[in-house]
C-alpha positions in Angstrom: -17.3 15.8 48.1 -16.9 18.1 45.1 -19.8 20.0 43.6 -19.6 22.3 40.6 -20.9 25.8 41.6 -24.4 26.5 40.5 -26.1 29.9 40.3 -27.2 29.3 43.9 -23.6 29.0 45.1 -21.8 31.3 42.7 -19.7 34.0 44.3 -19.7 32.3 47.7 -16.4 31.6 49.4 -14.8 28.3 48.3 -14.1 27.3 52.0 -17.8 27.9 52.8 -18.9 25.7 49.9 -16.4 23.1 50.9 -17.9 23.1 54.5 -21.3 22.6 53.0 -20.2 19.8 50.7 -18.3 17.9 53.4 -21.5 17.7 55.4 -23.6 16.6 52.4 -24.6 13.0 51.9 -24.9 11.8 48.3 -28.1 9.8 47.7 -29.5 8.1 44.6 -33.2 7.4 43.9 -35.0 5.5 41.2 -37.8 6.9 39.1 -41.0 6.9 41.2 -39.3 7.0 44.5 -40.5 9.6 47.1 -37.8 11.7 48.7 -40.3 13.3 51.2 -44.0 13.7 51.4 -46.1 16.7 52.0 -46.6 17.0 55.8 -43.4 15.0 56.7 -41.2 16.5 59.4 -38.5 18.7 57.8 -35.0 17.3 58.3 -33.1 17.9 55.1 -32.2 20.4 52.4 -31.4 19.0 48.9 -29.3 19.9 46.0 -29.8 18.2 42.6 -26.7 16.6 41.0 -28.6 14.9 38.2 -32.1 13.7 37.5 -35.6 15.0 37.7 -37.7 15.8 40.8 -41.4 16.8 40.8 -42.7 18.9 43.7 -46.4 18.4 44.1 -49.2 19.3 46.5 -52.5 17.8 47.5 -53.9 14.3 47.4 -54.0 14.3 43.6 -50.3 15.3 43.5 -50.7 18.4 41.4 -47.1 19.3 40.2 -46.2 22.8 41.2 -42.5 22.8 40.4 -40.0 20.7 38.6 -36.3 20.4 39.7 -34.2 19.3 36.7 -31.0 21.4 36.5 -27.9 20.5 38.4 -27.4 22.7 41.4 -31.1 23.5 41.9 -32.2 23.3 45.5 -35.4 22.2 47.3 -36.5 21.2 50.8 -36.0 24.8 51.9 -38.7 24.5 54.5 -36.1 22.8 56.7 -34.0 25.9 56.7 -36.7 28.5 57.6 -38.0 26.8 60.7 -41.1 25.2 59.1 -42.0 22.0 60.9 -43.4 20.2 57.9 -42.7 20.1 54.2 -45.3 22.0 52.2 -45.0 19.7 49.1 -44.0 16.1 48.2 -40.8 15.4 46.2 -41.0 12.5 43.8 -38.3 11.4 41.3 -39.5 11.4 37.8 -36.3 9.8 36.6 -33.3 8.2 38.2 -31.9 11.0 40.4 -28.8 11.8 42.4 -28.9 14.4 45.1 -26.9 15.9 47.9 -28.8 15.8 51.1 -27.9 18.1 54.0 -29.1 17.8 57.6 -30.8 21.1 58.5 -28.8 21.2 61.8 -25.5 21.0 59.9 -26.4 23.7 57.5 -27.6 25.9 60.4 -24.3 25.5 62.2 -22.3 26.3 59.1 -24.4 29.4 58.5 -23.9 30.6 62.1 -20.2 30.0 62.0 -19.8 31.9 58.7 -22.2 34.8 59.0 -21.2 36.8 55.8 -21.5 33.7 53.6 -24.6 32.7 55.6 -26.2 36.0 54.7 -25.5 35.4 51.0 -26.8 31.8 51.3 -30.1 33.0 52.9 -30.5 35.8 50.3 -30.1 33.2 47.5 -32.7 31.1 49.3 -35.1 34.0 49.5 -34.6 34.7 45.8 -35.3 31.1 44.9 -38.5 31.1 47.1 -39.5 34.5 45.6 -39.0 33.2 42.0 -41.2 30.1 42.8 -43.8 32.3 44.4 -43.9 34.6 41.3 -44.3 31.6 39.1 -47.2 30.4 41.2 -48.8 33.9 40.9 -48.5 33.8 37.1 -50.0 30.3 37.0 -52.9 31.3 39.2 -53.4 34.4 37.1 -53.5 32.4 33.9 -56.0 30.0 35.4 -58.2 32.8 36.6 -58.1 34.4 33.1 -59.1 31.1 31.5 -62.0 30.7 34.0 -63.3 34.2 33.3 -63.4 33.6 29.5 -65.1 30.3 28.9 -65.1 29.1 25.3 -68.5 28.8 23.7 -67.1 26.5 21.0 -68.6 26.3 17.5 -71.8 24.8 18.5 -71.2 21.8 16.3 -71.5 19.3 19.2 -74.8 20.8 20.3 -76.1 20.8 16.7 -75.1 17.2 16.3 -76.9 16.2 19.5 -80.2 18.0 18.6 -82.8 15.8 17.0 -83.4 16.5 13.3 
């Protein structure tokens, strides 16, 4: 299977990327289909080929991240020994992915330690970027909560008896 190098894979050895891609399974999903749910056992790592995937948490499905660029990865929980996915992944449009068994990725990383180190560093960068985005979002929400709007008072005045 051929895959154009994304930022995630740039600079990695072509033979390493080929090993990864040979183990990948191409999967297609329709809009609204769930790839995995929060709390499901971790089994796969995913790379977006095309489409749009929303990662969400909680019962209400609050979207915490959107995957919409070819080469973006998700399902990283499977590669860092987490037993369960921490979010749900739902397709917001018809989507094509590459799905990799975590055991296959682990074997490739062990057999190619120098490329495996780069792969894990990129994975750490991706997780770090998402964490920083979460911090910014939480900071913005906290700022909004600490500065409630008093409005113009027009609604209150309209509700008061004349």
